[in-house]
C-alpha positions in Angstrom: 137.5 53.0 58.6 139.6 55.1 60.9 136.8 55.4 63.5 136.0 51.7 63.2 139.5 50.9 64.5 139.1 52.9 67.7 137.6 52.0 71.0 134.4 53.8 72.1 136.4 56.2 74.4 139.1 56.9 71.8 136.4 57.5 69.1 134.7 60.1 71.3 138.1 61.8 71.9 138.9 61.8 68.1 135.4 63.1 67.4 136.0 66.1 69.7 139.3 66.8 67.9 137.9 66.8 64.3 134.2 67.7 64.7 134.7 71.3 63.6 135.7 70.0 60.2 132.4 69.1 58.6 133.9 67.0 55.8 135.6 64.8 58.5 132.3 64.0 60.1 129.9 64.2 57.2 129.5 60.5 56.8 128.7 60.1 60.5 125.9 62.8 60.7 122.6 61.2 61.3 119.1 61.9 62.7 117.8 60.0 65.7 114.3 60.1 67.1 113.6 60.4 70.8 110.5 60.5 73.0 109.3 64.0 73.4 107.6 65.3 76.5 104.1 64.6 75.1 105.0 60.9 75.3 106.6 61.1 78.7 110.2 61.4 77.5 112.6 61.8 80.4 115.9 61.9 78.6 117.6 65.3 78.5 116.8 66.9 75.2 119.8 66.7 72.8 121.5 70.1 72.1 120.6 70.3 68.4 117.1 69.0 68.2 113.5 69.9 67.1 110.0 68.6 67.5 109.3 66.6 64.4 105.9 65.5 65.4 103.7 65.7 68.6 105.7 63.7 71.2 108.6 62.9 68.9 111.9 64.8 69.1 114.4 64.6 66.2 118.1 65.4 66.8 121.4 65.5 64.9 123.8 62.9 66.2 127.0 61.2 65.2 126.8 57.5 64.3 130.0 56.1 65.7 131.0 52.4 65.4 130.0 51.5 69.0 128.0 54.5 70.2 125.9 57.5 69.3 127.0 61.0 70.2 125.0 64.2 70.1 126.0 67.1 67.8 126.7 70.2 69.9 125.6 73.8 69.1 129.2 74.8 68.9 130.0 72.2 66.3 126.9 73.1 64.3 127.9 76.7 64.3 131.5 75.9 63.2 130.2 74.1 60.1 128.4 77.2 58.8 126.1 75.0 56.7 122.6 75.6 55.5 119.9 73.7 57.4 118.4 72.2 54.2 121.9 70.9 53.2 122.5 69.4 56.7 119.1 67.7 56.7 119.6 66.3 53.2 123.0 64.8 54.2 121.8 63.4 57.4 118.8 61.8 55.8 121.0 60.3 53.1 123.0 58.6 55.8 119.7 57.3 57.3 119.0 55.7 53.9 122.4 54.1 54.1 121.5 52.2 57.3 120.0 48.9 56.1 116.7 47.7 57.5 114.7 44.5 57.1 111.1 45.1 56.0 108.4 42.5 56.6 104.6 42.2 56.5 102.7 41.8 59.8 99.6 39.7 59.1 97.8 39.6 55.8 94.3 40.9 55.2 94.7 40.7 51.4 94.1 44.4 50.9 96.3 47.2 49.6 96.9 48.7 53.1 99.1 46.0 54.7 100.8 46.5 58.1 104.6 46.7 57.5 107.5 46.6 59.9 111.0 47.9 59.4 113.5 46.4 61.9 117.3 46.3 62.5 119.8 46.3 65.3 121.1 49.8 64.8 119.7 53.0 66.4 118.2 54.6 63.3 115.3 52.4 62.2 112.7 54.7 63.7 114.4 57.5 61.8 113.0 56.0 58.6 109.7 57.6 59.5 111.3 60.8 58.2 111.5 59.1 54.8 108.1 57.5 55.0 106.9 58.9 51.7 109.6 57.0 49.8 108.0 53.7 51.0 104.4 54.5 49.9 102.5 53.6 46.7 101.8 56.6 44.5 98.1 56.4 45.1 98.3 56.3 48.9 96.5 58.9 50.9 99.3 59.1 53.4 100.1 56.4 55.9 99.5 55.4 59.5 102.7 54.7 61.5 104.2 54.2 64.9 107.8 54.4 66.2 107.7 52.3 69.4 111.4 52.2 69.8 114.7 53.0 68.1 114.9 49.6 66.3 111.4 49.6 64.7 109.2 51.5 62.3 105.6 50.3 61.8 103.4 51.7 59.1 100.5 51.0 56.7 99.7 53.0 53.5 96.2 54.4 53.4 94.9 52.7 50.2 91.6 50.9 51.0 89.4 50.0 53.9 91.9 47.3 54.9 93.5 50.2 56.7 90.9 49.7 59.5 92.4 46.3 60.4 96.0 47.7 59.9 95.2 50.4 62.4 94.3 47.9 65.1 97.4 45.9 64.4 99.6 49.0 64.5 98.1 50.1 67.9 98.5 46.6 69.5 102.0 46.0 68.1 103.2 49.5 68.8 102.2 49.3 72.5 103.8 45.8 72.8 107.1 46.9 71.2 107.1 50.2 73.2 106.9 48.2 76.4 109.7 45.8 75.3 112.2 48.5 74.2 115.1 49.1 74.3 115.3 52.7 73.3 111.5 53.2 73.7 110.1 56.2 72.0 106.3 56.0 72.2 103.2 53.8 71.6 101.3 56.6 69.8 99.6 56.2 66.4 100.4 58.9 63.8 99.0 59.9 60.4 101.5 61.0 57.8 100.0 63.0 54.9 101.7 65.2 52.4 104.6 65.9 54.7 102.6 66.7 57.8 102.3 64.4 60.8 99.2 64.3 63.1 98.8 62.4 66.4 95.6 60.3 66.3 94.0 59.4 69.7 94.4 55.7 70.4 94.9 53.3 73.3 95.3 49.6 74.0 94.9 48.3 77.6 95.9 44.8 76.8 92.4 43.7 75.9 90.6 46.3 73.8 91.7 48.8 71.2 90.3 52.3 71.4 90.7 54.5 68.4 89.0 57.9 68.0 89.9 59.4 64.6 89.3 63.1 63.8 86.7 64.1 61.3 89.3 64.7 58.6 90.5 61.1 58.8 86.9 59.8 58.9 86.3 61.7 55.6 89.3 60.0 54.1 88.0 56.6 55.2 84.6 57.2 53.7 86.2 57.8 50.3 88.4 54.6 50.3 87.6 51.6 48.2 86.2 48.5 50.0 88.3 45.3 50.2 88.0 43.1 47.2 
């Protein structure tokens, strides 16, 4: 509430003053995703960041009322907190940022294409919590984070995933080109906590998808559409 009542400039100054006290900034700690170099990212890499997936950089930031500010290495050191604890707190704050979830198209299968959207900067960060959105029997999920305001995904449940993959590629490229806060058009496969980049391309007319053998093996074992 205190930060809500401050202007953007005053909020930054107040943050500098209190940032060494972790409890003072705990509720503002968040994780934001950025384009990595593999996706042509040109923004300067945030101070406290890591490569979460090929072409995707994750970073600790402060979610202020009207802006987002990077966590510095000096502030991180002053907290003297375990990395697992920081990650859990930041992800809990990600959960607290509301998103609208909607279905894109309807093939009638168990692998629908879903979109999470909202106006705030941390919708794409929901990819870090993707397992919480999947059915228990899912063999992972295909997903894309085209820009900061969108997460697209489809659980790998049946052969309906083939149509969902095409939809993810086309929609991901379109949203990436629209922005704002573009991250990348790439298609990813999340499975058991690991993330793999799958070769895909859309030139405005045709979809090109070249899955690795491991993914083809999974496809061969999926149930057909009813």
